[in-house]
N, C-alpha and C positions, 0 to 999 in steps of 0.2 A: 653501597654503590661507588662505584667506580667513576676516573674522570671520562668526559669525554670530547674527543677530538676530532672537528671534521676539515677534511681537507682536499682543498680546489686542483686534481693534480692534472687539468687543462685536458685539451682533446689531438694533441699530438705529442708525439716521443720528444723524450728531449725536456718538455714543459715546465716541471716538477720540479720546485725552487729547493734551494737549502734546506730551510726550515722542514717543508715537507715531506722531504725523504730521509731530516732526522726522526720525524713523528714516526713514519712509516716502517722503520728498519730498527724502529726503538724496542723493541720486543713487546711492546703493547699485543691485543687481540684486535688485527686488523680486517674491515669488512668492507668489501667493496662493492657499491649499488651496484654495475656489472660487472661481468668478466670479460666483457667487448670493450676491451679499452688496451688503450701503452701502457699503461701503470702495471696491469697484470702480468704481461709480460714481463715487465722490467722485476717486479717482485718474484717471478718464479725464479730468473738470472740467480737474483742476490738470495735465493732460496728461503726468503722470508714466508712463512704460512699465510694466508687467508681465505678467507670464507666471500662468498656473495650472495646477494640477492634474487637474481635471477628467476628461481623459480616463480617469484610473486608475480612476474609476466604474466606466466601461466596462468595461473589462481586467480589474478584480479583483473579488469579490462580496467575500467575507471579508473582517472587519474589521480582522481583527490584521493579514493578509497587506497590504492596504493603505495598514493606518500601520508597515508597515517599508518597502513599497517607495515610498511618500510622503518617510519621511525621508529614505532612502539617494539621493534624488532631490534632495532641498535639498542634502546632504551633498557632493556630485556637481556641484552649480553651485557649492558656496563653492571650489572646486579651479580656479575661475579667478578669485576675491576676493572681496567680503564681498557676504553675502547678507541680505535682512531676508524673512522669512516670516510671511505674514501668516492668521492664524487667527481664528474665533469666540473660541474661549476657550483659554487657555494648556495646560487639564486636557486638550486634545485626545492622542488616542493619538499622532501621528505624534510629537508634542512630547514625549513621553515615550519611545518611541522612540529620537527623534534628539537628548534628552538620555544616553544612553547610547552615541554613537557618536563626539561630539566636546560641546569646551566650550563653552555657551550663555550668549549675554546677552537676559535673560526682561523684558520691557515688559507687567505683566498688564492687561488693561479689566478693565470693567465684567462678571462674572461672567455666568453664563446667568441663573441666576435671580435677578438683581438686583430686581427689582418685588416677588419674593416673601420677600428677606431679612427685611423689617420685620413680616410676621404670622407671623416663626415666633419660637419662644422658649425657651433653653437651645440644648444641641448639635444638630447637624444633621449627617447623611449626605449626602455626592454619591453619585449614582450615574446610567450612561450608560443608558439605556432597554436599547438593543443589548444588555448586560448580562445581562437580565434573569433568566436563568438561572445567575446564581451572585451572583444578587445576596444580600450577608450583613447582615441587617434585623432588626431589633429593636425591639420598641412604645415601647418607652423612649423612644426616638430621634426628630428629627423627618427627614424625609427630602426630599427635593430630587431628584427623575426629571428628567434634561434631554436632548435630541434625541429628542424622543415623535416621530417625522417622519411616523408612520401613522396611521391607526385600525387595523391590525392587532398592530403593534406596541402600539400603547395598550392593546388586552386581552390581552396577554398579561402586561404590564406590570401591568395591573389584576387578574390571576389573581396574580400573583406578590405582589403588597403582599396582599392578602385573606388570604395563607398567614398573615400577622402584624398584619396590621391590622383592627379589626371593618369590616365591607363597608359599615356606615349612616354611616362615619366622614366628617364633612365635610371638603374639601379644598380647594387651591384651584389650578386651570387656570390658567397663561399661554400661550394662545396665541399664534401668531407674529403678529406685530403689532398686538394688544388688549392690552385690561388684563386682571389676577386674575379669574376667578369662581370665586364658589364652588359645589359640587355633592357630593353622594354618592359616594363612592371605587366602589361599584360601577356605576357612570354615567359613567367613565372615559371607557373608548372611544365611548361617548356622545356628547361635543362635539364640536368644529367646530374649525377653524385648526391641526390637523396638521403641522406641518413645522421642518426642522430646529432652529428656534429654540424650539420648544412644548417647557413644562419643566412640573411640575406638584409642588407641595408640599402631603406628608401629614403632619398635625401629630404628637407623640410620642401615646399615648393611655398617662394615664398611672393612672387609675381601675381597682383590678382587678376589678372589678365587670361593667366595658361591654368588656373581654375577652373575646375566642371561644378564642385559645391564647394560651399562656405558653412561656418559656425558663425556663433551670436560674436567669438572677440573677432573676428574679420570684420562683422558690421560696424564694431565698436571702432577696429582702426580706418576702417573707410569714411565714418563721422570724426576722428579726429583731424582725416584729409580735409575733409567737406570746408570743417568750422574753425582750421586755420585762418590763421591773417591772409595766408594767401590763398585760403581755398576758395568756394563757391561763395558767390557776391549773394547770393543768398542765404546759404545754411548759414553760414555765419554771423547773419545779421539777428538769427532768430531769437525770440525769449520765450518763456514761460508762455507769457500774456501772449504772445502772436499765434500763438501753436494753439490754443484753446480753441477754434473752430475747428481746427483738424482731428482732436481728439474725439470731440463726437461725430463728426463725420465718417472716422474710421469703423467706429464701434457699427453705427449703421451699416456701411459696407459687408462688414464683418454677419450681421444680421439677414441683410440680403443673400449671403452666399449660403449660407446654412442653410433658409428658405427654398433657395435652388438646386440644394443637395447634388451641387459637384466639388467631391474634394480637390480638383486642382484650383476652382478661384476660391475655396474658402483658403486654400494654405495659404495662398498669392494675398488677401486681405488682411489675414494674420498676420503678414509678414509686413502688410502697411500700417498697422496698426504696433506690431515690433519695433520699426522704427520711429514711430514716435514715442515709446518709452525709452529706449538709445538714445534717441537726437534731446529729449530732458535731461535724461543723463550724459552725456556728452556737454551741453549747456551748465547743468550744471557744476561739469568737476571741472569749466573754463572758471569759473568766478568762486572754485573752493567753495561752495557750499555743500554737496556730496558728488558721490559719481557711482558708474551701474555696480559695484561692488555693494556698496550702501540698499540698493534696490534689490537685489536680491537678497541680501542677508535678512528686511525687515519682511520680505513675505514669506521667507522661511521660516523668519524665525513665530512670524504672525502662525503658519500650518502650523508647525508644533505645538505650540501654546494652548492654542484652539480644536485639536483633536487629542484632547487627552486620553480617548479613550483606545487610542494608538499607543503615544511616546508618553500616556502616565496611567494613573490609575482608574479612570474611569471604567464605565460599561454602558454601551451602548448594541440595542441586539438589531434597532433597525434605522431605515433614517430619518424615522420622526424623532427618535431620540437621541440621535446626532446631534438635528437639527435645534434642540433644547440646550446639549453641553454646546457648541457653538456659540447659543445668546448668551446662558449662564458665561463663559471663558471671556465672551467679546467687553462683557460688562465689570468681568472683573479687571481686564487689561487697561479699561481705559478709564479706572478707578473709580464707577457710575454707581452706586447703591441701592439705585432707585428707577422703577421702570420708565418713570418721567425724564430720568437724565437721557435712558436709550433712547426716548422717542422724541427729543428734544436734539437730540445728537444725529437724527437723523439729517442730509444733504440740502441745505433748503434749495440750491441749485438746481436739484431733481426737477423735470415736468411734475405738476402738482397730481395728476393722476397717480405716479409711481409713489410719489412722497405719502401719499394717501396711503395707499395700497399697503406700505412698510408701517406706519403707525398703527393702521386699523389690524395689519399682522401680530401686532408686541402688544398690542389691547387684549389682542381676541388668545393672546397667550395664557394671560388669566380672567379669561369668560367674560371682557367686555366688548359690548357692541357701541357703534355709533348708531342711538334709533332716531327715527322722522317719521315725521306723522302725516310732512308737508301732501299736497293733495297730488304735486307734482311725480312724487316719489311713488305711492300708492298705486297712482297711475301704471308705471312704468313697472312696479311690481307684477301689476296684472298682467302686464302685457308678456312680461318672462315668465308666468307663471301659465299661460297661453301657447306659449311658443315653443315654453323648453327653454329651461338654464344653459345656454350655449352660449357659443363666443358671439355668434351671427347675434342672437336675442340682448345679449347683454350690449352689444355695438347698437345697434338700432335702440334700447332705451338710453346710454350717452349721448348717441347723436341727437335723440329728442331731449335731451336734457341742454345742452349745447344752444339748439334751435329755440330753445325756450328763454337761454341765457343771452340768443342773440334778438329776441322780441324787447325785451327787457334792456337791451345795451347795457348788458354785463358784461364782461371779461373772465368766461370761463374759466380759464387758467386763473383769475386772479382772486375767484368767488372761489374756487375750490382748495386754494392754500391757504384764504383764511379761515374755511373753515375749520379743515388739519389744524390750523396752531388753534382755536379755541375749542377742540377737541379734545388737543394736550394739555391745554390750559384747566381745562374741564375735571382731566384724567388725573393731574396733579391736586388740583383741589381736595379731591376724594382719596390720592392716595395718600396726602399727605393727614387728614383728618382720620384714615383708617391709624396711618402708624401712631400717631398719637394715643391712640386712644389701644395701643397694644397689639392692632390686627392687623392681616393681610388680605388681599382679595382672595388668596386658597383657600383660606379657612373661613369665608365665608359662603351663607347657601345661593343659590341661584335668587331664592326671592331678597332675600337682603340685599344680594346686589343692587336690583332694580332698582331697591329703595335708595341707595347711595347714589346711585346714576340719577333719578330722578330728582336726589336733593341738588344736586351740584351743579344740574343743567337750569336751576333758575335762575 
């Protein structure tokens, strides 16, 4: 197989570098991505034979499929000897694909956005117009959009850009064969001169007051300003402890928004909850404890490690199997070897009813339940059987138990919390006894389970 040299020949006549010109006239097999370029005319003047891949445009409409086919055509040609592959810009998709198939020598020419580079300040993101659906943009960066080859494509690009940048933003449009033209972003598709050479520069917008949409990093920047020594008198004195009540309050307000069924109310309340996360992260950053990247890293690692049916070798065919894997992976992650350890790890600051539900759920995974034949519970059970097990009936039963606690001058939260602790202690006794005998919950019959539970309740 011969060597493959990729040459970026630029968008206008005279942009060929000496190195590129030598490669194109060096006697190797020359293939141009398209005949519609100044380089083709230059090669004809020099009497250099070449072929093009223009036929692929007529055969294949999908951009990715076109890039794949073009790359393989160049690769096949290299089987007969050295090949020089000429493209406008070496960032072309076909070059990216070709680089994954064979080693390349790359001679980069002037970039598409060359004349616009002098107008940009700071970091810049370069994207291909045809990728408008998958743009990952932020108003904090300049954005170069290249190969805006039609008015229809310009319209799609404009709408996508206006999701991030203010529609009145002044941008620079570089038409094919012309010089940079300043215009408002919302008028991009009204310009003239669209072809494969056309590109645009959307300058970064760093003034918070001019933005119409914000991302998470904008939130972090705002909080850094508010929590600075000369920032907001309230924000800059907050601590993790002082914000504890806010976390619960915002969580309940999110639940209210979900129950209300209003998307607008929900995203507004989720924003308040996100503020709490970002504010805690900023407080952590100020004190050298952690920052927002530690928060996102922790949750990403947790989601990857617990979804082993997606990111590992496990299999789960339904939601029930997923929950089983989640529980298993969570125990392994925390170094928990017994069910009791997992139950004791349930947060003690949870409301007692929620803590009870989580403890009972983990016990139920190994077919253990909290049996109780107290008269009050029997009465509640009969009530539920009569009314049907539903949210209202269960609520009435819980309300009746709370009323009984009131009559006995007992705090129901404390009573239930203590009951959960006793239940976990009894579970612990049974589990340790079984493990000492080389047995496990999973291997016991239902009758043997009842015998064990009766023993540990004594």
